[in-house]
N, C-alpha and C positions, 0 to 999 in steps of 0.2 A: 749837703755835707756828707750824709751817709753814703750816697752813691759815689761821690768823689773819693771818699776815704776807703770804700770797699775796693775801688779801682787801684788806689795807691797800695793798699795792703796785699790784696790777693792777685792783682794782675801786674803789679809793679809798674803801673802806668799813671803818669800825670795827665796825659791826654787820652780821653775816652772816645774820641771820634773813631767810628768804625766798630765800636764795641756794642754788644747787645745786652740789654737789661730786660728781663721778663719777670712780671709780677702780677698781682691781682688786686682789685679794689680801687674804686674811684669815688668812694663815699666821703664822709666827713674829714677824717684825717688822711685817709689813703688817697684822696683826690690830688694831693700835692705831688704824687709820684710822677705824673705825666709831665708837669712843669719841671720837676727836678731833673728828669732825663734830658730834656732839651737844654737846660742851664748847664748840665754837665757835658753836653755835646755828644751824647750817645744815642743809640736807637732804643727807645723804650716801647715795649709792647705790653699793654696793661689790659688784662681781662676783667670784665665786669658783667654780671648777669642782669643787672637792673638797667634797662635802657634809659630811664629817667636820669640816673646818675651820669651816664655817658653824655647825654645831651646837655646836661647842666655844665659839665666840665668843658665840653666843646664850645658852648655859648660863651663861657668865661674866657675862652682863648687859652686855657691850660692844656687842652687836648687838641692836637692838630687834625687828626683824622679818626674816623670811625668805620669799622667794617664788621659784618657778621660772617665773613667768609675766611676760613682758615687758609684756603689757597691764596687769596688776596694778601692776607697777613704775611704769609711766608714769602710771597713775591716781593712785597714792599720791604720786608726785612732784608732780603738778599740785596736788593737794589741800594737801599740806604746804607747797609753795611759796606758794600763794595765801594760806593762813592763817598763814604764818610759824611753822610748827611745826618744832622741832628733831627730826630723824628720822635713824636709821641703818637702812637697809634692805639686806639682803644678797640679791643676785640669784644664785640657784643656776644658773649658766650661764656661757657664755664672754663676756668683756667686749667682744669684737669685735661680737657680736650686739647688745649693749647700745648701743655707739657707733653702729652702723649703724641701729638703731631710732631713736635721737635724730636722726640725719640724715633719716630718713624723716619724722619729726614736723616737722622744719624744712621739708622739701620740700612736705609736704601741708598744713600749717597756717600756715607762715610763722613759727612760734614757735621761738625758741632756748631750750630748756629747761634748759640747763646753763651755769653761770657759770665754774666752775673744774674743771680736770681733771688727772689724773695717772695713774700706773701703778706698782704695786708687785709685778708678777710677778717671778719670779727670773730675769730676762733675762741675768744674768751666766752662767747655765747653761741656755740655752734649748733645747738638744737632748737633754737628759738628764732632762726632767721639770720644768724650771723654768718653762716656758711651754707651754701646750697649744693646739694649733691649733683654730680655730673650725670647721673642716670636719668634725670628729669629736666624738662624745661622750667623756666623761672615760675610761670603762672601755675603749672602743674604741681611744682614743688610747694608753692605757697598753699595750694588747696590741700595737699597731703598733710602739711604741717598742722592745719586746723582740724582735719578730720581724723588723722591717724598719726599722732606725734611719735608713737613707738616705732612705726615703720619708717618714718622720716629719720629718726635717730639711727636706725640700722643702715639706711642708705647713706647717710652722712659718714658713718664710720667706714663703710665700704669705699666710698669716694676718697676719703682721707688715705686709705691704704693704696689706692691707685695713684693718688696725687704724689705720695712719697716715693712710690716705686719708680715713677717717671723721673722725678728729681734725682733720685739716687743713681739712676742709669746715666744721666747727663753729667752728674757730679763726678762719677767714676772716670769720665772722659775729660774732665778738666774744667767744668763749670763750677763757679763758686757761689754757694747759696748761704744766705743768713736768715736768721729769725728776727722779725721786727718787734718782738715783745708782745705779740698778739695771741700767745698761747697756742700757736699752730703746732709746734713740735710737741708740746704737752698733750694736746688732744689727739694728735696723730699717734703718739705712743700709747695712749689709753685705748685707741682703736686697734692696736696691734701692728702698727706700721713699724718698719725697720728704721728707727731714728736714733737708736742707742749708739754711744761711742764705743768702739771696739776696745775691749780690755779695761773699761772704766766701770764705775758703779752705775746703778740704774738711773741716777738723777742727772747724769751727764749725757748730752746729746752730741751727735756726730757733726752737727752744724753749729756755728757760732751765733751768739746774740749780738745785735748791733750795739747794745749799750757797752758791754765789757770789751768786745773784740774790735769794734770799728770806731765808735765815737770815743771810747776810753783811750 
C-alpha cells in the first residue's frame, strides 16, 4: 500500500509497471519491501549488507534475484524498466554505493533510472549495527563496531552524509523519496546531512514521512 500510494501521489500513476523503486533493508520488517515491489508491479532494487538476510528472503520467494554486482543490477534494472517486468532484485552491498551508482548513471547518460526511493535500515539504532557504513565491508564493519565504536560512529555519520547527497541529487531531477519512520532523516540531520526543508524550521525535513504524507 505504501508503494502503491507513493506512486499515486508522487507519480500520478495507478500503474507502476516500468517504474523503479530503490530502497534498503531485507531484515525483519524491511524484508516485505521486495514482495511489495512485485505486488505493485514495479522494479524493486533492495540493497542489503547481510547475505543471510538476502538468502532468507530469496528462499522464501519474496526476493526474485540476488546480485553483488552493480553493473548487473543496472543492466537488469534497465531491461525490466524497458519491458515493464515486475522484479525484486536484492543487491548484496551497501545502499550508498547503489545510490551513488545511480547518480553516476545520471551524470554520464542523462538518464534518471529511479522513480521512487526510501530506506529501511534500522536507523533508530545506527551505531550498534542498525546501519553499516559504506566505507567498509560487512564483516570489517562488524569487527570495527566491537573494537572501536567511536570510529564506527564517525564512519556511519560520514556514510549518512554521502547517502543523503546522492538521494538529493536524484530527487532534484525528479525522483520521489520518503522516510519510512526509521529515523533515517533524523540521524542524517544529526550527522550534518542536508535534509532540512527550505524555509522551514529545523524540525521539518525536505522529504515526507510515509505515515502522514502517503498512508494518511
